[in-house]
C-alpha positions in Angstrom: 30.1 -50.3 -24.3 28.4 -52.4 -21.8 24.9 -52.3 -20.4 25.9 -50.5 -17.2 27.5 -47.7 -19.2 24.4 -47.3 -21.4 22.2 -47.2 -18.4 24.3 -44.5 -16.8 24.2 -42.5 -20.0 20.4 -42.9 -20.1 20.1 -41.7 -16.6 22.3 -38.7 -17.2 20.3 -37.8 -20.3 17.0 -38.1 -18.3 18.4 -35.9 -15.6 19.5 -33.3 -18.2 16.0 -33.3 -19.7 14.2 -33.5 -16.3 16.0 -30.6 -14.5 15.0 -27.9 -17.0 11.4 -29.2 -16.9 11.4 -29.0 -13.1 12.8 -25.4 -13.2 10.1 -24.5 -15.8 7.4 -26.0 -13.6 8.7 -24.1 -10.5 8.7 -20.8 -12.4 5.1 -21.4 -13.7 3.9 -22.2 -10.2 5.5 -19.1 -8.8 3.9 -16.9 -11.5 0.5 -18.5 -10.9 0.9 -17.8 -7.2 1.6 -14.1 -7.9 -1.3 -13.9 -10.3 -3.6 -15.6 -7.6 -2.5 -13.1 -5.0 -3.0 -10.2 -7.3 -6.5 -11.5 -8.3 -7.4 -12.0 -4.7 -6.2 -8.4 -3.8 -8.2 -7.0 -6.7 -11.3 -8.8 -5.5 -10.8 -7.6 -1.9 -10.3 -4.1 -3.1 -13.6 -4.2 -5.1 -15.4 -5.7 -2.1 -14.0 -3.0 0.2 -15.1 -0.3 -2.2 -18.6 -1.7 -2.5 -18.8 -1.9 1.2 -17.7 1.6 2.0 -19.8 3.1 -0.8 -22.7 3.1 1.7 -20.8 5.6 3.8 -20.0 8.1 1.1 -23.1 7.9 -1.0 -25.8 8.0 1.8 -25.5 10.8 4.3 -28.4 9.5 6.3 -26.7 6.1 6.8 -23.4 7.8 7.5 -25.1 9.6 10.4 -26.5 6.3 11.7 -23.0 4.8 11.4 -21.3 7.6 13.3 -23.9 7.3 16.1 -23.7 3.5 16.0 -19.9 3.5 16.6 -20.4 5.5 19.7 -23.2 3.4 21.1 -25.0 0.5 19.4 -27.3 0.2 22.3 -28.6 3.8 22.0 -29.8 3.4 18.3 -33.4 2.9 17.6 -34.5 -0.5 16.2 -34.3 0.5 12.5 -30.9 2.1 12.9 -29.7 -0.9 14.8 -30.7 -3.1 11.9 -29.0 -0.9 9.4 -25.8 -0.6 11.4 -25.8 -4.3 12.2 -26.2 -5.3 8.5 -23.4 -3.0 7.6 -21.1 -4.3 10.4 -21.9 -7.9 9.4 -20.8 -7.2 5.9 -17.7 -5.4 7.2 -16.7 -8.2 9.5 -17.4 -11.0 7.0 -15.1 -9.1 4.6 -12.5 -9.0 7.4 -13.0 -12.7 8.1 -12.5 -13.5 4.4 -9.2 -11.5 4.5 -8.1 -13.3 7.6 -8.6 -16.7 5.9 -6.8 -15.4 2.8 -3.9 -14.6 5.1 -4.0 -18.1 6.6 -3.9 -19.6 3.1 -0.9 -17.4 2.2 -2.7 -15.3 -0.3 -2.2 -12.1 1.7 1.3 -11.1 2.6 2.1 -10.3 6.3 2.4 -6.7 5.3 -1.1 -6.5 3.8 -2.5 -8.4 6.7 -0.9 -5.9 9.1 -2.7 -3.1 7.2 -6.0 -4.9 7.6 -5.4 -5.7 11.2 -4.7 -2.0 11.9 -7.9 -1.0 10.2 -9.9 -3.5 12.3 -8.2 -2.2 15.4 -9.3 1.4 14.5 -13.0 0.3 14.2 -12.9 -2.0 17.2 -11.7 0.8 19.5 -15.2 2.3 19.4 -17.7 1.2 22.1 -20.6 0.8 19.6 -18.6 -1.6 17.4 -17.6 -3.6 20.4 -21.2 -3.6 21.6 -22.4 -4.8 18.2 -19.6 -7.5 18.2 -20.9 -9.0 21.4 -24.4 -9.4 19.8 -23.1 -11.0 16.6 -19.8 -12.7 17.2 -21.4 -16.1 17.2 -22.0 -15.6 13.5 -18.3 -15.9 12.9 -15.8 -18.8 13.1 -14.1 -19.5 16.4 -10.6 -18.7 15.0 -11.7 -15.3 13.7 -13.6 -14.6 16.9 -10.3 -15.2 18.7 -8.5 -12.6 16.5 -11.2 -10.0 17.1 -11.4 -10.6 20.8 -7.6 -10.3 21.1 -7.8 -6.9 19.3 -10.5 -5.8 21.7 -8.6 -7.0 24.7 -5.7 -4.6 23.8 -8.0 -1.7 24.7 -7.0 0.6 21.9 -8.2 4.2 22.2 -10.7 5.3 19.5 -8.8 7.6 17.1 -10.1 6.9 13.6 -12.7 9.7 13.9 -11.0 11.7 16.6 -11.0 14.9 14.5 -14.8 14.6 13.8 -17.4 16.3 16.0 -19.1 13.1 16.9 -21.0 14.8 19.8 -23.1 16.8 17.2 -23.9 13.6 15.3 -24.9 11.8 18.5 -27.5 14.6 19.3 -29.3 14.1 15.9 -32.5 12.1 15.9 -32.4 8.5 14.8 -35.7 9.0 13.1 -35.3 9.5 9.3 -36.5 12.8 7.9 -40.0 13.0 6.5 -40.4 12.8 2.7 -41.0 16.2 1.1 -44.7 15.5 0.3 -45.4 14.9 4.0 -43.5 18.1 5.1 -45.7 20.2 2.7 -48.9 18.6 4.0 -51.1 16.1 2.2 -49.9 14.6 -1.1 -52.3 16.8 -3.2 -51.2 20.1 -1.6 -48.4 22.1 -3.1 
């Protein structure tokens, strides 16, 4: 055996050992990517649940929200602040999801679901009015996504079966506490 043959055998042995290592590494990376996506989706689901909890646990805020989606401008100052704070959390959540999509964490299918949800909300005049007052709080790329959705001019259908006109007629002033309705605090 000469040195050339030994070198060739050494290279062949290195290739035989290296290829399975590369395959193992590729499998591990793919599994980590799947786990990362699943973890991100779990976090987004928890964030979404925390966010929407305000709507199903607080009837007073739900009424403010339903009036706000119809017209942000018609809300009183306190209701505007509450609606705005909620919308800001909502859109920051959407923005986080957008960047998760840009990084490949969210699949196109999941991003499509999120975009359809955004489209439903952005079809309402009040949400569009709010967006105009706060869009400068978001990144330019995300603003472009939202502005493109608004430009489509989708019709509001998310709450189409609700009697929103009855909600709009309700006063924006919160109800008085029970002790004030009965009179002075000491009266029963």
